[in-house]
N, C-alpha and C positions, 0 to 999 in steps of 0.2 A: 596283290596286285587289287587296286581299286577298280570300280568300273569304270570303264571309258572304251573305248576303240579296239583297244588290244585283248576284249574280254573273249576268252575263247568258252562258249558253252554249247554243250551239244544236246541234241533231241533228247537223246537219251539220258541225259542227267535229269532234264526236266521233266521228263516222263515217272522217273524215279520220285521226282521230289513231290509231283503232282497224286501218286501213289500213297507215298508216306504222310503227306499233308492230310489228303480225305479219310484215311485209315486210321490215323493217329498213331502210327506202330511204323516200327521199322520191321517186326517180326512179321507183322500181316502182309507188307506191301511187298517184302520177298516172298513171302508164299504166292502171292498172286499174281508175281511176276516171275515167279519158278527160277529165282535166283536165292543163292545164299545171305545170309544177313550181313556176314562181312563186306562182301561187294557190294550191298545196298551201300551200306554204311560208308566204305571206300571213296563212290562216285558222289554220294551226297559231300562229303567231306571236300574232295575235288572241288565242287561246284562251287562252296563256301569260301573256299581258298580264291578262286577265279571273281568271286564277286567282293570280298575282301570285309564279308559281314557275316556272322553267323547266321543261318537259315531257321535253325531250331532252339529252343531251349526246352530244358525239363525240369519240370516241378514234379517233386516226390516222383510217381511211377510214371505221370503222365509226360507226353511231348507235347509243345505248342509251337507254332510259328511267330517268327520274331516278326517286328514290321517290315523289315528287309524282306522276309518270308513269303510273307502275305504278299507283296508285291510282286515276286518272282513265281508264287504260286497262281495268281491271275493269269499272267502272261503264258505260264505252262498250259493253262486248261484251255486258253483262246488258241494258243497254237496248236494244240492236241484236236481242237476241235477242226483246225482248217488243214490239217492234214487229212481228217477222215473227210472232208470236204472235196480236197484234191482226188484223193483216191476214188472218190464217187463219181467226180465229173470225168476222171481220165476212163474209170470203166464203161461209163456211158459212151465217151468218144468212141470207144473198142467196141460198142454194141453187147457191153456185158451187161444185163440187166439183172443187178444184183448190188447190195452194200448193205447199211445198216440205219433203220429208223428211229429216234430216240422221242417217245412220248412221252407229257405229263398231263393227267387228266383230272377232273374234280371226281369225288366220291360216288356222284348221280352217273356219270359215264360208264360205269361198269356194266350197265345194265342195257347199254346199246354199242358200246366201243367194241367188245368182240364181234359183233357183226359186222361193223366196217371193216376190223383187221382181216376176216374170215373173205370178207368180198374182194379185198385188196390183194390179198395174199393168192388168191385164185389167179390173179392176172400176172403177180411178180412172186414166183414162189420161190425164189433166190434171196429175198430180202429178208433179213435178221429185224425182227423189231422189239425194243424194249419198251413196256408199257407201263409206267408206274401211276397207279391213283390212289389220290392223297388229297387231305382237305384243301380249301381254297386258298389257305394262307400260304401252306407250301408249294402251291402252283404258284402262286406270285411272285415267292421268294425264288422258286427256278426262274421264271423269267427274267426276275432282275438280275439274277447270276448269267443269263444266258446261256442254260445249261441244257436246254431241250432241244430239238427241230423244231418242236409243234405244241402247242397247249391246247386241251381242247376244255372250253369251261363255258359259264354263264357270262353274265356280264364281265368285260374284260375290266380290271384297273384303269384310274386313270392316271395314277402316279407314275407310270413307266412310258417310255414311247413305244407305242406298237402298231401292228397294223392286224385286222381282225376283218372275218369274214363270218356272216350269219348263215348258218348250213341246214338248221332245221329247228320246226317250233317245241319250246318246253313248255307245255301246260301245267301251271300248279294248280292242284283241286284239294278239297276237303274231304278228307275220307272218314268214315265211321264205323261201327260194329253193324252188321246187317240189319240187327233188332233194336237199332237206337230209333227213338221216338221222331228224328226228324228224317228218318230216309225216306219217309212216302210223304216228305212236303216240299214245295215247289217256290223256287225262289226265295228262299229263307231271306229275311230281311239283316244285315250285317248285325244289326243292334242286338239283335233276338240269338245269333249265333256266338257272339263273343261273351256269351252269359255262360257257356260251356267251358269245361275244362279242356284245356290245349296241352298237347304233347308235341313240342316245337322242335327244329333242329337247334345247335348250339349258335349263341349272337356270334355275328361274323362270316355264319356260310351263307353261300350265297341265294339259298331258298328264303332262310330267314330274312336277309337284307332286301328280296324282293317283297315279302309279306308287309314288314314293316314299312317301306315305300308306299305300297298301295294302300295302307291303312290311314297313312299319315296325309295321304291326298287327300280322306276323307274326315280328318281331324278325329280318327280313331285310334286305338291301339289294342294290342292283345298282351296280355298275361300267359305266361307258360307256368300251368303246375309242375311240367316236368320238362327237363332239358336233355335232348341227346344227340348223339354225334354220329349217329348212323340211321339210314332211313328204316332198316330190317327192323332195329330196336323200336321206332316210332311206330312201324306197321304191329309189331307183335303186342306193343302197349296198347293201340287201338281195338285189336281184336281181342285181346282181354279185358276189355269194357273199361279202360281209366280215362279215357276222355275222346276230343278228336285230334284229328291231325292235320297238316298240310305238307302235301309230298309233291313231287313231280310224276305226271301220268305214266314216264317212263319207268318208274320202279313197281306198276302194279298190274302186269302181265297177269302174271301167275294167280295172284288173290283174288283178282276179278273174275276170271274162269271158275276158280274154285268157290267163289261167292263167298269168301271170307271176308271181305271187304266190301263198304257201298262209299259211292261217290254222291257225297250230297250236292243238292242244287241250290245255290246260293248265290245271291247278288251281287253280281261283277266277278264272278270266278265261271272259268279258271282265267287264273290272272295269267297272260299270255307272255312268257318269256322265250329267250330264243338262245340255243346253241351256237359257240364261236368257235372256228378256229383260229388261233393266237402265236404269232410270232413277233420277234423284235423286230424293230425298225431299222432297217439297213441290212437286216442278216441276210444273206445270199443263203437260198435254199437248194441243198444238192437236188440232181435230179431225180431222187428217190423221193425225198420230202414234196419236190413240187408235184410229182405224180399221186403223193399221197393226198396231197391238198386238193389236186382237179378230182381224184376222184370222189373224195367226201362231197365236194359241193355238187358234182354230177348224179351220181350215183345212191345219194344216203335212202332218198326215197323209195328206191330199190330195195333196199338192203335190210334196212331197219324194221320191222315192227313195231306200231305202235298201238296200244291198246285201245278199242274204240270207248268213248264216254258213254255208258248208257242213256238210254231215252229220257233223259231230263231235261226239262226247262232250264236254260242259262242265259 
């Protein structure tokens, strides 16, 4: 039967399609959904009969979506999200304050996101939260595919229609080993600073983008002697005396208390960025997502500790 008015597709079949496509495996999908593999295969075959085209193809030991499969997969994901939203809305109408919240955040957010979730959970203890910490590229991809309820990140991308609200400052500071010769200098000129070796985040990261824009505005540039994809690696490299680093102040709470790192007084620093709550334009937020959104905007300053910048001239 071809695709048309008479197509009879069940939500169960779409849910199975979504699982098989996401896991690239009939076996893993059957395990996740607590079904037998023959049962999954039968449902997918019935769905293919309804659509009138194959939805998967096998190359070697791997399975891939066909063009028709990719279209059905997108529908299945959107429908699944709408069912979650409907369930949350109905729960809220019944006065049941429970549900799930799916968040995705850039790597530096791991230093403060747990404080936000802890504060929110005290008010909504029946909410199940899934938080994925990843790099900026993956956050942008997740937003493009409309996967999360919300993203937490630095500067939102321009290429996707988004709604976003700033909720907290994100100062970027220059860090050094406590015994570095520049530690006791005040208002170090950028030209002098840039003669030093730098350990920086990888190209494309939010921090690297902000630093490069800041320097380009002053007709300057920085060359990384080392590039690292984790703030922890940068901090350890600086502690080892390999050079200077530029990181978010949010990442430095323990190192500053233990005097393992020092913040330099540099002309133009800290670079003041902001953290944003980001959603796709037109996306209907569930009551739980809206509650988290409001909580972050109103309570972040009460629940997130921000390390104090030492008494330096900036």
